[in-house]
N, C-alpha and C positions, 0 to 999 in steps of 0.2 A: 662420203667422197662422191657418190654418184649424183646426191642432191645437188652439187655445186656443178657437175657435169651437165645435168639437166637444164640449170640456169644458164649456163653457158651457151648451149646448145639448141634452146627450144626455140630462137627466133631463126634457126636455120633449118631445122627437122623438127616438125611440128609433134613427133611422137615422144619427144624427148621432154615434151611439157608436162607429162604424167608423172615424171621423178619429182616434181615438186609437192606432190599430194602423199600425205603419210599414209593414207589407206593403202594406196598403190605398194608404197615401199614396205609396207608391214605384210602385205600378202606375198610380195617377193620374197622378204626374208624367212616366209615358212618353206617356199619352193627351195631357195638357194641353201639355207641350212641343211634342208632334208638332203638334197643332192650331195653336199660335202660330205656330210655323215655315212651316206650310202658308198661314197666311191671309196673312203678313207678306211672304213671299218675292216674290210677284209684282210688288207695289208697289215693294219694294226693287230689284227687277231693271230695272224701267223707269226708276228715277232713277239708278241706276249705269250703265246702258247709255249714258244720254244723256251723263254725264260721261265716259265712256270715248271716246266719239266726239267730244266737245268736245277732249279732250287727245290725240287720235289713238291711242288703244289701249295696251294694255301686254301682253308676254308676258316671262317669266322669262328671263334670260340662261343660258347653257350648258344649253339644251335641244334636242333634234332639230329639225332646220328644219321638220319637218311641224306643228310646234306654231305655227307664225306665223299660221295660219288662227284660232287662238283669241284673237288680239289685242283683238276686241272683246267676247269673254264676260266680263260683268261680274264684278269680283272683289270682296272684301271681303264675302262671302256670310256670313263667320263672325260679322259683327255681329249676324245674326238667329239664329244659334245661340245665342251668348252671351247675349243678350237674351232667348231663350225658356227656356235652362234655368236663369238667374239668377231670372226671374220665377215660374217654376213651383217651384223650390227655396224663394224665400222664402215663397211661399204655403203650401207644405206641409209645409217642415222647421220645427222649433221654433227660436223666436227667442231663447230665453233660455240657450242653450248657445253656447260660444265658437267650435265648430267652423263653426256656419253662417256667421258672420261673416268668419271669417280665409278661408275657403274663397271666399266673394264677394269679398273684396278682392284676394286673389292671383289669381284668374281675371280679373277687371276690370283689375288691374293689367298682367297680361301681354298682354291682349287691347288695351289701351291702347298699348302700345308698338308692337303689330303693326298698329294702325290709322295711326298717325302714319307708319310706314314705308310702308303701302299707299299712303295718300293722297299722300305725297312721290312715290311711284311713277308715279303718274297723270300728274304735272307733269315732273318730271325723269328718268323711266324706269329711275332707279338706287335710288330710295330715300333713307333715311338711310344714314350711313357703318355700316359693321359696328361700329365700335367705340361709335357713339353707341347703336346698336340693343343690344348687349351691355351696356354700362351701364346701360341702362333695365331691363335684366332683371335684372341684379346688384342695383340698388338695391330693386326690388320683391321679389325673393327674401329679401334680406337683412331687410326689414321683416316679411315674413310668417315668416321664422325667429325672429326675436325675439318675434313675437305667441305663435308656437307654444310657444317655450320661457318666456317671462316671464308670459304671460297665460294659455294653456291648460295650462301646466305638464307638456308631452307627456313620455313617457318615453324616456329618450335610449338606450335599448338597441336594438339591431338584432337582430331574430329571424330565424333560419335556417330557410327551407323544408326539409322532410324530416326535422328533428332535433326533438325534443320539449323540449329544454333548453338546447339551445346559444344562447347569445345573447353579444352584445359590447356593453360600455357605451360610449358615445363623449364622455360629458360635455359640457363646452361645445363640444367639435369638433361635435357633432350640428346646431350652429347652420350650420356650414359644410357638412357632409353635407345638410343640407335645400336649402341654396341649390345645390349641385351637381345633386341629385335634379330640380329645378324646373326648371334651366336646361338641363339635359341632355335631358329629356323633352321640354319645349316646344320645343326645336331639333331633335329628332328627328322629332316630328310635323311640324315644318314641312318638313324634308328630303323626307319621304315624300310630302307633298302635291303629286304632280308628274303625276298622270293623272286623268281623270274618275273619280270616286268612289274614288278609290285609298285616300286617308286616313282617310275619314270612319268607314268599316266597321271597320277595326282599332281606332279611337277607340271606337267603340260596344262591340265585344266586349271591349275591355279595360276598360272603364266597367262592363260588365254583370258580368265576373268579379270586380272589385274591389268591386263594389256588394254583390254575394253576400257575399264575405268579410267585407264591413265590416259587415253584418248580422249574421252569426256571431260576429265580434268582440265585437259589443255586446250581446250575450245571453249572460249568464253561465252559464246551463245548457249550452247548445251549445257555448261556448268552451270550458267545463272536460271535456265528453263529448270534444271533437275534440283537447283538449290543446294549444289555442293561446291565445296571450295576450289575456287580456279587457282591452278598452278601454271605457271608461264613455261612454255616449253615441254610440259609433261606428255604432251602428244606424242613425242618421238620416243617415249618409254614404249609405246604400244608397239613400236617395231622391234625392239628388245623382247619383249614378251612374245611376240610371233616367233622371232628367231628361237626361242625355246623350244616352243612347239614344233617347229620344222626339225631343229635338231634331235628333239625328242621322238618323233615319228621315225626317223631314220635309226636312231638307236634301237627303237623298240623292234624294228625290223630283224635284229639279231638277239634282243634281250628277251623276246617272248619266249615261253614255254614251249620246248626245255632250251634255256638259254645257251647261246653260243659264246656270250661275253657278258661280264658285269661292269658296271659302272666305277664300282670302288670309292673310296674316300674323296678321291679327286673330283670324282662327278657329283656326290651326295653334297658335300659340302660346298662346291662352286655352285651348283643349283640351288641350294638353299640359301646361300647368300644372296644370289641372283633375286630370287622370290621375295626376300626381306627389304633387299634395296628397291625393287619396283614399289612395294607398298609403302616404304619410306617416302620415296622420292615423289609420289602420287598423293601424298597425304591420306593414305588409307591404311594405316597401319592396323587398326582394329578390324577391318575387313579381312585382313590376311588371316584371322583366326577363324572366320567361317570359310573363306575360299581354300586354306590349307587344312580344314577340319581333320581330314585323315592323318595329317603328319600331327596334329596337336592330340588326337586320341591314342597314336601310337607312342608319343612321348610320353603322356599323362600314364598309360599303361606300365611303362618302365619306371615312373616315378611311384605309382603306387605299389608295385611289386617290391620295390626295394625298401621303402618305408615301412611297409607291413612286416616285411621280413626282419627288419631291424626291431622293430617296435615288440614284436610279438616272439622274437629271438627264434625264427625258424619257419613260421607259418608262411604260406604262399596264397595269393589270391587267384593266381593265374598258372597253370601248369609249366607255362615257359613264358616270359617277356621278351620283347615287345608281343601285343596281343596277337599279331598274326602268327606267330609260333604255338600259341594257346590253340587255335582254330586248327593248326595243322597235327597237333598231337591230339586232339578230338578226333581225328579220323577224316576230316575234310580234305578233299583232295586240293593239291596246292594250284592247279589252273582255277577252280572253282571260287577258293578264298581270295585270287588275285583279281577276277572279273568282278566279283561282289563288290570289292574295294573300288575298282575303277567306277563301278555304277555309282557308288557313294560320293565319289569325287566329283563326277559330272554333275550330279545333282547340287551339290554345295556350290560348284561354280556358277550354275544358272541361278541358284539363290542369291549367292551373292551380287551379281549383275541386276537381279531382281531388286535388290535393296537399294538401288538409286532411285527407285520410284516410291519407297517405303520410308517417306520423310514427312 
């Protein structure tokens, strides 16, 4: 929206010329989404705290006993994250390209599934059934995949990091692949969201790395120089990535230890879908595995725990999964676990960006 305002007014007011540039709008997205989150969060926390007390509070099942003291901390803070990054993105991204609207739909769709589950948890303490939750994700991801394939006409090749010309064409199977990426990423972020401030920083670092790569992929000169696949209009995705960073910083203001609110499934599923879509639209699906390595490890720890438990009929690899609860039960203080995982996520983001030169 502001992009078009800049085009109209640039000849009359010189300062509006800067709105043409993706870099300026990306930086503005950080600031704008941060301010929106910071302004709306106190109001939101008061409303949801009242709801929590009305329904008796909620704490996740299969968490250490110490987490019971968090039952009245307001959840669903992800609503503010999603609202902030969507507003900032629509204001600052170009509205004449498919990427903007497909991204908005996907994030809102996954967030809606999470919101329904979160709201149900307030009443029945269990939320909607796992089957219903997965069905919602399948429906949203399927529509998103169809939009990418038939409206955006996305390239169906997968490009491999570290290799200049290695690629694999999935054809129609790319629709299924897109669904798998979106569902896997959203659920991985959801599993990671178990300690104060734990999930939001890796989401921010992953979004930052993918935002930088999107900008490069959308710039024909830089893409050619670094020998990565050029994607038309991918640079606009950098604005969405930076909006996640800004909204995440605003949320972290209240979510850092001891947390004043949690993101809930509405935030984790919405953010996970956003990260998955950033990687898909910039043709960096495999780079997502590196940048979002923290989410991969958390999800794998659950898969390993469940698999071993079923195969051995009762044995466990970890004291509790996801793995952050294992560290917690080993006696490591919650803030130390969180900060160490933040450090790992920052290093993974830096390495992901560095892979642009390792080809």
